[in-house]
PLY file of the C-alpha trace (Angstrom):
ply
format ascii 1.0
element vertex 235
property float x
property float y
property float z
element edge 234
property int vertex1
property int vertex2
end_header
-64.24 -62.68 -43.71
-61.39 -60.48 -42.53
-57.98 -61.96 -41.78
-57.32 -62.08 -38.00
-53.69 -61.10 -38.44
-51.47 -58.12 -38.89
-49.49 -57.34 -42.03
-46.43 -59.14 -40.67
-48.21 -62.49 -40.16
-47.95 -64.79 -43.15
-49.46 -67.90 -41.55
-52.20 -68.19 -38.92
-53.96 -71.36 -37.88
-56.77 -71.53 -35.33
-57.95 -74.83 -33.94
-56.61 -76.67 -36.99
-57.75 -80.29 -37.02
-57.20 -83.19 -39.44
-58.89 -86.54 -39.00
-58.44 -89.61 -41.19
-60.78 -92.55 -41.55
-58.48 -95.59 -41.51
-60.86 -98.48 -42.27
-63.54 -97.30 -39.92
-61.18 -96.11 -37.20
-60.83 -92.31 -36.95
-57.25 -91.15 -36.49
-56.83 -87.62 -35.08
-53.63 -86.53 -36.85
-54.00 -82.89 -35.74
-55.91 -81.93 -32.64
-56.54 -78.17 -32.72
-53.27 -76.48 -33.67
-52.90 -72.75 -33.09
-49.87 -71.32 -34.85
-48.79 -67.86 -36.04
-45.76 -67.42 -38.29
-44.51 -63.93 -39.08
-43.07 -62.84 -42.39
-39.32 -63.51 -42.51
-39.45 -66.10 -39.70
-37.18 -69.16 -39.91
-39.18 -71.93 -38.31
-38.45 -75.63 -37.79
-41.26 -78.15 -37.22
-40.15 -81.22 -35.29
-41.74 -84.34 -33.83
-41.46 -88.12 -33.84
-43.09 -90.27 -36.51
-46.85 -90.06 -36.16
-46.70 -86.73 -34.27
-48.60 -84.83 -36.98
-45.72 -82.83 -38.45
-46.21 -84.21 -41.99
-49.91 -83.55 -41.75
-49.29 -79.96 -40.62
-46.81 -79.51 -43.45
-49.36 -80.79 -45.99
-51.97 -78.37 -44.64
-49.55 -75.41 -44.62
-48.51 -76.36 -48.17
-52.15 -76.51 -49.34
-51.64 -80.15 -50.33
-54.49 -81.18 -48.04
-57.51 -79.53 -46.39
-58.33 -79.52 -42.66
-61.25 -81.34 -41.04
-61.84 -78.27 -38.86
-60.40 -74.96 -37.83
-59.02 -72.09 -39.89
-55.84 -71.64 -41.92
-54.96 -68.16 -43.15
-52.08 -67.72 -45.58
-50.98 -64.24 -46.57
-54.35 -62.79 -45.53
-56.46 -65.36 -47.39
-58.63 -68.01 -45.67
-57.32 -71.02 -47.56
-58.99 -73.63 -45.33
-62.33 -72.86 -47.06
-61.01 -72.83 -50.65
-61.86 -75.23 -53.47
-59.19 -77.57 -54.87
-58.70 -75.33 -57.92
-58.26 -72.24 -55.76
-55.84 -74.15 -53.49
-53.78 -75.16 -56.51
-53.47 -71.47 -57.51
-52.39 -70.50 -53.98
-49.91 -73.38 -53.94
-48.31 -72.28 -57.21
-48.23 -68.57 -56.28
-47.43 -68.54 -52.55
-45.47 -71.70 -51.68
-42.10 -72.94 -52.79
-41.47 -76.64 -52.02
-38.10 -78.30 -51.35
-38.04 -82.08 -50.86
-35.24 -84.47 -49.90
-35.52 -86.24 -53.32
-34.75 -83.10 -55.42
-37.37 -84.03 -58.07
-35.28 -82.70 -60.97
-35.55 -83.64 -64.63
-32.30 -85.54 -65.36
-31.98 -84.48 -69.04
-32.74 -80.80 -68.43
-30.05 -78.29 -67.45
-30.12 -76.59 -64.08
-31.48 -73.48 -65.78
-34.24 -75.43 -67.53
-35.21 -77.19 -64.29
-35.55 -73.85 -62.52
-37.53 -72.33 -65.43
-40.11 -75.15 -65.39
-42.76 -73.54 -63.13
-42.63 -70.46 -65.35
-43.15 -72.57 -68.50
-46.40 -73.84 -66.95
-47.36 -70.25 -66.06
-46.90 -69.09 -69.67
-44.05 -66.69 -68.93
-42.03 -65.57 -71.98
-38.66 -67.27 -72.69
-36.63 -64.10 -72.07
-38.35 -63.45 -68.74
-37.95 -67.09 -67.69
-34.26 -67.05 -68.41
-33.76 -63.74 -66.57
-35.61 -64.90 -63.45
-34.06 -68.36 -63.40
-30.58 -66.89 -63.74
-31.25 -64.54 -60.83
-32.42 -67.25 -58.41
-29.52 -69.57 -59.41
-27.13 -66.73 -58.55
-28.88 -66.42 -55.14
-27.98 -70.07 -54.39
-24.40 -69.69 -55.73
-24.88 -71.79 -58.87
-24.27 -69.14 -61.58
-21.38 -71.26 -62.94
-23.47 -74.48 -63.11
-26.54 -73.27 -65.04
-25.78 -75.39 -68.14
-25.08 -78.58 -66.21
-27.60 -81.41 -65.93
-28.41 -83.12 -62.57
-26.14 -86.18 -63.21
-23.24 -83.72 -63.63
-23.95 -82.06 -60.27
-23.18 -83.06 -56.68
-26.02 -83.82 -54.25
-25.64 -80.39 -52.65
-25.71 -78.66 -56.04
-28.83 -80.61 -57.06
-30.55 -79.52 -53.87
-29.57 -75.93 -54.55
-31.15 -76.23 -58.01
-34.30 -77.49 -56.29
-34.19 -74.55 -53.88
-33.79 -72.12 -56.78
-36.79 -73.69 -58.55
-38.83 -73.27 -55.33
-37.91 -69.57 -55.23
-38.72 -68.82 -58.85
-42.23 -67.46 -58.18
-41.07 -65.35 -55.22
-43.25 -67.39 -52.78
-44.58 -66.11 -49.48
-43.12 -69.20 -47.79
-40.37 -71.66 -48.60
-41.46 -75.07 -47.26
-38.67 -77.63 -46.93
-39.45 -81.25 -46.04
-36.37 -83.09 -44.70
-34.23 -81.15 -47.23
-30.94 -82.76 -46.02
-32.31 -86.31 -45.71
-30.32 -87.59 -48.69
-27.11 -85.61 -47.97
-24.00 -86.29 -45.94
-23.18 -84.04 -42.96
-20.82 -81.73 -44.87
-23.28 -81.19 -47.70
-26.12 -80.77 -45.18
-24.17 -77.91 -43.66
-23.81 -76.33 -47.10
-27.58 -76.49 -47.70
-28.39 -75.15 -44.23
-26.13 -72.16 -44.97
-28.23 -71.51 -48.09
-31.44 -71.50 -46.00
-29.79 -69.22 -43.44
-28.78 -66.74 -46.18
-32.31 -66.82 -47.65
-33.84 -66.18 -44.21
-31.38 -63.34 -43.60
-32.48 -61.87 -46.94
-36.12 -61.78 -45.90
-37.47 -65.15 -47.09
-39.88 -66.93 -44.74
-38.53 -70.47 -44.29
-40.40 -73.42 -42.76
-38.32 -76.53 -42.27
-39.78 -79.95 -41.40
-37.20 -82.30 -39.86
-36.74 -85.01 -37.28
-33.06 -84.10 -36.79
-32.34 -81.73 -33.84
-29.02 -80.56 -35.31
-30.85 -79.46 -38.49
-33.69 -77.79 -36.53
-31.07 -75.93 -34.49
-30.31 -73.74 -37.52
-33.78 -72.18 -37.31
-34.60 -69.16 -35.11
-37.75 -70.87 -33.79
-38.69 -74.53 -33.31
-42.10 -76.05 -32.59
-42.41 -79.65 -31.50
-45.54 -81.72 -32.18
-46.69 -84.77 -30.24
-49.96 -86.65 -30.78
-51.25 -83.94 -33.11
-50.63 -80.97 -30.79
-47.86 -78.42 -30.29
-46.12 -79.29 -27.02
-43.17 -76.93 -27.34
-42.51 -73.56 -29.01
-38.97 -72.23 -28.61
-37.28 -69.17 -30.00
-33.49 -68.73 -30.04
-31.35 -65.69 -30.75
-28.99 -65.94 -33.74
0 1
1 2
2 3
3 4
4 5
5 6
6 7
7 8
8 9
9 10
10 11
11 12
12 13
13 14
14 15
15 16
16 17
17 18
18 19
19 20
20 21
21 22
22 23
23 24
24 25
25 26
26 27
27 28
28 29
29 30
30 31
31 32
32 33
33 34
34 35
35 36
36 37
37 38
38 39
39 40
40 41
41 42
42 43
43 44
44 45
45 46
46 47
47 48
48 49
49 50
50 51
51 52
52 53
53 54
54 55
55 56
56 57
57 58
58 59
59 60
60 61
61 62
62 63
63 64
64 65
65 66
66 67
67 68
68 69
69 70
70 71
71 72
72 73
73 74
74 75
75 76
76 77
77 78
78 79
79 80
80 81
81 82
82 83
83 84
84 85
85 86
86 87
87 88
88 89
89 90
90 91
91 92
92 93
93 94
94 95
95 96
96 97
97 98
98 99
99 100
100 101
101 102
102 103
103 104
104 105
105 106
106 107
107 108
108 109
109 110
110 111
111 112
112 113
113 114
114 115
115 116
116 117
117 118
118 119
119 120
120 121
121 122
122 123
123 124
124 125
125 126
126 127
127 128
128 129
129 130
130 131
131 132
132 133
133 134
134 135
135 136
136 137
137 138
138 139
139 140
140 141
141 142
142 143
143 144
144 145
145 146
146 147
147 148
148 149
149 150
150 151
151 152
152 153
153 154
154 155
155 156
156 157
157 158
158 159
159 160
160 161
161 162
162 163
163 164
164 165
165 166
166 167
167 168
168 169
169 170
170 171
171 172
172 173
173 174
174 175
175 176
176 177
177 178
178 179
179 180
180 181
181 182
182 183
183 184
184 185
185 186
186 187
187 188
188 189
189 190
190 191
191 192
192 193
193 194
194 195
195 196
196 197
197 198
198 199
199 200
200 201
201 202
202 203
203 204
204 205
205 206
206 207
207 208
208 209
209 210
210 211
211 212
212 213
213 214
214 215
215 216
216 217
217 218
218 219
219 220
220 221
221 222
222 223
223 224
224 225
225 226
226 227
227 228
228 229
229 230
230 231
231 232
232 233
233 234
């Protein structure tokens, strides 16, 4: 099957649906979502609890499979892939940033960032070179030898962002990335995302906070499993 998108479209969903069987009752978490995201877009996904935004994020992140519809990522129809194939796409194409950082406390910033490359069998010299480069991108060159307990919350999140960037993913998917941070540190992290987007990285941000979503160039709002608003702003 041929991808229905141009070269600049990194994500395309058509009629994307996800149903869950909750003890015999079918819950329609997504009800036919059509969404196109271009390469280098900075997109925020918003919606109240139960709106479907987490379900959509899980589908975009290849952490779950749809009940119906199509999902194309970087020209590949991932909605029809096996779990093993999805895992490969997830490792290669998607960088995840979560609010809980998920760092190894006894490993240095450099070692935490290198971890995905260890699993991929990349040589030690190449791992160090690539990890150093992405830590420099998030302004942490002077903290590479520090462990998470020696870093501030904002620095830990920047380590997590660097780790998400290590495989040069097609999309950076951030789930409530400032949820555990104060307002000043949140601003620091949002500046990092803005710089990455300005440098050509596709960024998709899932948040329930309007002031965080306002940093993105485009915002979609979900309600009852459907997109009810799609707004673009000039920055």
